[in-house]
C-alpha positions in Angstrom: 0.2 0.0 0.0 2.6 2.4 0.4 4.2 2.0 -3.3 0.3 2.5 -4.3 -0.3 -1.4 -4.5 -3.9 -2.5 -3.9 -3.5 -5.8 -2.1 -6.4 -8.0 -2.8 -7.9 -10.4 -5.7 -7.9 -7.4 -8.4 -4.3 -7.0 -7.7 -3.9 -10.5 -10.1 -5.4 -9.5 -12.7 -4.2 -5.9 -12.3 -0.8 -6.5 -11.9 -0.3 -10.3 -12.6 3.7 -9.9 -13.5 4.1 -8.6 -9.8 1.6 -11.4 -8.5 3.6 -13.4 -9.4 6.8 -12.3 -9.1 6.1 -12.1 -5.7 5.0 -16.0 -5.6 8.1 -17.1 -6.9 10.4 -14.7 -4.6 8.5 -16.7 -1.7 9.0 -20.2 -3.7 13.1 -18.4 -3.8 12.9 -17.4 -0.8 12.1 -20.6 1.0 14.3 -22.8 -1.2 17.2 -20.3 -0.5 16.2 -21.0 3.4 16.5 -24.5 3.3 19.6 -24.8 2.0 20.9 -22.5 4.3 19.5 -23.5 6.9 19.9 -27.2 6.9 23.9 -27.3 6.9 24.0 -24.2 10.1 21.6 -26.1 12.2 24.6 -27.0 14.4 26.0 -23.2 14.5 22.2 -22.2 15.4 22.3 -24.7 18.5 26.2 -23.4 19.1 24.7 -19.5 19.7 21.9 -20.6 21.9 24.6 -21.7 23.8 25.9 -18.5 24.6 25.0 -17.1 27.8 23.1 -14.5 28.2 25.8 -12.2 30.3 27.6 -12.3 26.3 24.2 -12.3 24.5 22.8 -9.6 25.4 25.8 -7.1 25.3 27.1 -8.8 21.8 23.0 -7.8 20.3 22.6 -3.7 21.9 25.5 -3.2 20.5 24.7 -4.9 16.6 21.3 -3.0 17.6 22.8 0.8 18.3 25.4 0.1 15.4 22.6 -0.2 12.9 20.5 2.5 14.0 22.8 4.8 13.8 24.6 3.5 10.8 21.5 5.0 9.0 21.0 7.7 9.5 24.1 8.5 11.7 22.0 10.8 14.1 21.9 10.5 17.7 18.1 10.7 18.0 17.6 7.6 16.9 19.5 6.6 19.1 17.7 8.3 22.0 13.9 6.9 20.3 16.2 3.1 20.8 16.7 3.9 24.3 13.4 5.4 25.4 11.7 1.9 23.0 13.9 -0.3 24.6 13.2 0.8 28.4 9.3 1.1 27.2 10.2 -2.7 25.5 11.9 -3.8 28.6 9.4 -2.7 30.9 6.8 -4.0 29.1 8.4 -7.4 29.3 8.7 -6.9 33.1 4.8 -6.5 33.1 4.1 -9.7 30.8 2.2 -7.1 28.6 2.7 -9.3 25.1 4.1 -7.7 22.0 2.0 -8.7 19.1 -1.1 -6.2 20.1 1.3 -3.2 20.2 2.6 -4.6 17.2 -0.9 -4.5 15.2 -1.7 -1.0 17.0 1.5 0.5 14.9 0.7 -1.0 11.7 -2.6 -0.7 11.4 -3.2 2.0 13.8 -2.9 5.2 11.3 -4.7 3.1 8.6 -7.7 3.0 10.5 -7.4 7.0 11.7 -8.0 7.6 8.7 -10.7 5.4 7.7 -12.7 6.7 10.8 -12.0 10.2 9.3 -12.8 9.4 6.1 -16.3 8.3 7.6 -16.7 10.9 9.5 -16.2 13.1 6.3 -18.9 11.0 4.7 -21.4 11.5 7.6 -20.3 15.4 7.9 -19.7 14.4 11.3 -22.6 13.0 12.5 -21.2 10.1 14.4 -24.8 8.7 15.3 -24.9 7.4 11.4 -21.4 5.2 12.4 -22.5 3.5 15.4 -26.4 3.0 15.0 -26.7 1.3 11.1 -28.2 -1.8 11.2 -24.8 -3.5 9.8 -22.7 -2.0 12.7 -25.1 -2.6 15.5 -24.4 -6.4 14.1 -20.3 -5.4 13.6 -21.0 -4.5 17.8 -22.9 -7.4 18.6 -20.6 -10.1 17.1 -17.3 -9.0 18.7 -19.3 -8.6 21.7 -19.8 -11.8 21.2 -16.7 -13.0 20.8 -15.3 -11.4 24.0 -18.2 -12.7 26.2 -17.5 -16.0 24.3 -15.0 -17.3 26.3 -16.8 -16.3 29.7 -19.6 -18.1 29.0 -18.8 -21.4 27.7 -16.0 -21.2 30.9 -19.6 -20.1 33.1 -21.4 -23.2 31.5 -18.8 -25.7 32.0 -18.5 -24.8 35.5 -21.7 -25.2 36.6 -22.4 -29.0 34.5 -19.0 -30.0 36.4 -21.2 -28.8 39.5 -24.1 -31.0 38.3 -21.9 -34.2 37.5 -19.2 -34.3 39.1 -16.3 -37.0 37.9 -17.2 -36.9 34.3 -20.8 -38.4 35.1 -22.8 -38.1 32.5 -26.8 -37.8 32.9 -28.6 -41.0 32.2 -32.2 -40.9 31.4 -34.5 -41.5 34.2 -32.2 -41.4 37.4 -34.0 -38.4 38.9 -32.1 -35.4 37.4 -32.5 -33.2 35.6 -31.2 -33.6 31.4 
Protein backbone atom coordinates (compact mmCIF):
# COMPACT_ATOMS: atom_id res chain seq x y z
CA UNK A 1 0.00 0.00 0.00
CA UNK A 2 2.94 2.32 0.62
CA UNK A 3 3.96 1.93 -3.03
CA UNK A 4 0.49 2.48 -4.48
CA UNK A 5 -0.36 -1.21 -4.86
CA UNK A 6 -3.77 -2.26 -3.60
CA UNK A 7 -3.68 -5.80 -2.20
CA UNK A 8 -6.57 -8.12 -2.84
CA UNK A 9 -8.10 -10.21 -5.61
CA UNK A 10 -7.95 -7.39 -8.17
CA UNK A 11 -4.16 -7.30 -7.89
CA UNK A 12 -3.96 -10.57 -9.86
CA UNK A 13 -5.80 -9.07 -12.84
CA UNK A 14 -4.41 -5.53 -12.60
CA UNK A 15 -0.73 -6.39 -12.04
CA UNK A 16 -0.17 -10.07 -12.89
CA UNK A 17 3.60 -9.70 -13.33
CA UNK A 18 3.95 -8.29 -9.83
CA UNK A 19 1.71 -10.98 -8.35
CA UNK A 20 3.51 -13.90 -9.96
CA UNK A 21 6.86 -12.31 -9.19
CA UNK A 22 5.81 -12.21 -5.54
CA UNK A 23 4.82 -15.89 -5.65
CA UNK A 24 8.11 -16.80 -7.37
CA UNK A 25 10.09 -14.85 -4.76
CA UNK A 26 8.37 -16.85 -2.01
CA UNK A 27 9.45 -20.11 -3.67
CA UNK A 28 13.01 -18.84 -4.09
CA UNK A 29 13.07 -17.62 -0.49
CA UNK A 30 11.89 -20.99 0.83
CA UNK A 31 14.51 -22.85 -1.22
CA UNK A 32 17.23 -20.48 0.04
CA UNK A 33 16.07 -20.98 3.64
CA UNK A 34 16.28 -24.72 3.16
CA UNK A 35 19.74 -24.50 1.54
CA UNK A 36 21.10 -22.23 4.28
CA UNK A 37 19.36 -23.59 7.37
CA UNK A 38 20.01 -27.31 6.97
CA UNK A 39 23.83 -27.05 7.01
CA UNK A 40 23.84 -24.27 9.62
CA UNK A 41 21.69 -25.98 12.26
CA UNK A 42 24.73 -26.79 14.40
CA UNK A 43 25.85 -23.17 14.28
CA UNK A 44 22.43 -21.98 15.44
CA UNK A 45 22.46 -24.53 18.27
CA UNK A 46 25.87 -23.28 19.38
CA UNK A 47 24.60 -19.68 19.34
CA UNK A 48 21.84 -20.77 21.70
CA UNK A 49 24.51 -22.09 24.08
CA UNK A 50 26.16 -18.65 24.41
CA UNK A 51 25.47 -17.25 27.90
CA UNK A 52 23.08 -14.33 28.18
CA UNK A 53 25.81 -12.22 29.79
CA UNK A 54 27.65 -12.26 26.45
CA UNK A 55 24.75 -12.48 24.01
CA UNK A 56 22.68 -9.53 25.28
CA UNK A 57 25.52 -6.97 25.09
CA UNK A 58 26.39 -8.20 21.59
CA UNK A 59 22.79 -7.78 20.44
CA UNK A 60 22.72 -4.30 21.98
CA UNK A 61 25.94 -3.31 20.18
CA UNK A 62 24.56 -4.55 16.86
CA UNK A 63 21.32 -2.62 17.43
CA UNK A 64 23.15 0.60 18.32
CA UNK A 65 25.55 0.34 15.36
CA UNK A 66 22.68 -0.49 13.00
CA UNK A 67 20.48 2.39 14.14
CA UNK A 68 23.33 4.91 14.09
CA UNK A 69 24.61 3.78 10.68
CA UNK A 70 21.30 4.50 8.95
CA UNK A 71 21.13 8.28 9.55
CA UNK A 72 24.17 9.02 11.76
CA UNK A 73 21.78 10.65 14.20
CA UNK A 74 21.88 10.71 17.98
CA UNK A 75 18.12 11.28 17.98
CA UNK A 76 17.67 7.80 16.51
CA UNK A 77 19.79 6.41 19.34
CA UNK A 78 17.58 8.17 21.88
CA UNK A 79 14.47 6.73 20.22
CA UNK A 80 16.11 3.29 20.37
CA UNK A 81 16.84 3.76 24.07
CA UNK A 82 13.32 4.97 24.89
CA UNK A 83 11.63 2.14 23.02
CA UNK A 84 14.09 -0.38 24.44
CA UNK A 85 13.26 0.70 27.97
CA UNK A 86 9.54 0.71 27.14
CA UNK A 87 9.83 -2.80 25.66
CA UNK A 88 11.71 -4.04 28.71
CA UNK A 89 9.06 -2.52 30.97
CA UNK A 90 6.28 -4.13 28.97
CA UNK A 91 8.02 -7.49 29.15
CA UNK A 92 8.51 -7.06 32.91
CA UNK A 93 4.78 -6.27 33.26
CA UNK A 94 4.00 -9.33 31.07
CA UNK A 95 2.35 -7.45 28.20
CA UNK A 96 2.02 -9.26 24.90
CA UNK A 97 4.00 -7.55 22.09
CA UNK A 98 1.75 -8.67 19.20
CA UNK A 99 -1.16 -6.26 19.92
CA UNK A 100 1.28 -3.36 20.18
CA UNK A 101 2.86 -4.23 16.84
CA UNK A 102 -0.58 -4.51 15.25
CA UNK A 103 -1.60 -1.17 16.73
CA UNK A 104 1.50 0.53 15.35
CA UNK A 105 1.00 -0.98 11.89
CA UNK A 106 -2.78 -0.75 11.55
CA UNK A 107 -3.41 2.37 13.66
CA UNK A 108 -2.72 4.98 10.96
CA UNK A 109 -4.92 3.14 8.44
CA UNK A 110 -7.77 2.91 10.94
CA UNK A 111 -7.42 6.58 11.79
CA UNK A 112 -7.58 7.67 8.15
CA UNK A 113 -10.58 5.38 7.51
CA UNK A 114 -12.34 6.82 10.57
CA UNK A 115 -11.62 10.36 9.36
CA UNK A 116 -13.00 9.49 5.93
CA UNK A 117 -16.14 7.99 7.51
CA UNK A 118 -16.70 11.12 9.58
CA UNK A 119 -16.37 13.25 6.43
CA UNK A 120 -18.86 11.04 4.60
CA UNK A 121 -21.42 11.41 7.39
CA UNK A 122 -20.75 15.17 7.67
CA UNK A 123 -19.64 14.84 11.29
CA UNK A 124 -22.71 12.91 12.46
CA UNK A 125 -21.28 10.04 14.49
CA UNK A 126 -24.71 8.52 15.19
CA UNK A 127 -24.82 7.30 11.59
CA UNK A 128 -21.68 5.28 12.29
CA UNK A 129 -22.97 3.90 15.58
CA UNK A 130 -26.60 2.99 14.93
CA UNK A 131 -26.81 1.65 11.38
CA UNK A 132 -28.02 -1.96 11.22
CA UNK A 133 -24.74 -3.35 9.85
CA UNK A 134 -22.76 -1.49 12.53
CA UNK A 135 -25.01 -2.74 15.30
CA UNK A 136 -24.63 -6.29 13.96
CA UNK A 137 -20.86 -5.94 13.93
CA UNK A 138 -20.86 -4.50 17.46
CA UNK A 139 -22.97 -7.40 18.72
CA UNK A 140 -20.65 -9.88 17.00
CA UNK A 141 -17.59 -8.32 18.63
CA UNK A 142 -19.27 -8.26 22.05
CA UNK A 143 -20.28 -11.91 21.62
CA UNK A 144 -16.73 -12.83 20.59
CA UNK A 145 -15.39 -11.18 23.74
CA UNK A 146 -17.99 -12.75 26.02
CA UNK A 147 -18.01 -16.24 24.47
CA UNK A 148 -14.99 -17.59 26.40
CA UNK A 149 -16.45 -16.37 29.70
CA UNK A 150 -19.86 -17.85 28.93
CA UNK A 151 -18.38 -21.19 27.85
CA UNK A 152 -16.27 -21.32 31.02
CA UNK A 153 -19.32 -20.51 33.13
CA UNK A 154 -21.35 -23.26 31.46
CA UNK A 155 -18.54 -25.78 31.94
CA UNK A 156 -18.27 -24.94 35.64
CA UNK A 157 -22.02 -25.20 36.04
CA UNK A 158 -22.11 -28.57 34.26
CA UNK A 159 -19.19 -29.82 36.36
CA UNK A 160 -21.08 -28.96 39.55
CA UNK A 161 -24.17 -30.85 38.35
CA UNK A 162 -22.25 -33.92 37.13
CA UNK A 163 -18.99 -34.30 39.06
CA UNK A 164 -16.19 -36.72 38.12
CA UNK A 165 -17.17 -36.85 34.45
CA UNK A 166 -20.56 -38.46 35.07
CA UNK A 167 -23.03 -38.22 32.27
CA UNK A 168 -26.73 -37.93 32.93
CA UNK A 169 -28.72 -41.14 32.67
CA UNK A 170 -32.37 -40.76 31.64
CA UNK A 171 -34.73 -41.57 34.49
CA UNK A 172 -32.24 -41.15 37.37
CA UNK A 173 -34.16 -38.25 38.81
CA UNK A 174 -31.65 -35.57 37.84
CA UNK A 175 -32.46 -33.03 35.15
CA UNK A 176 -30.74 -33.63 31.84
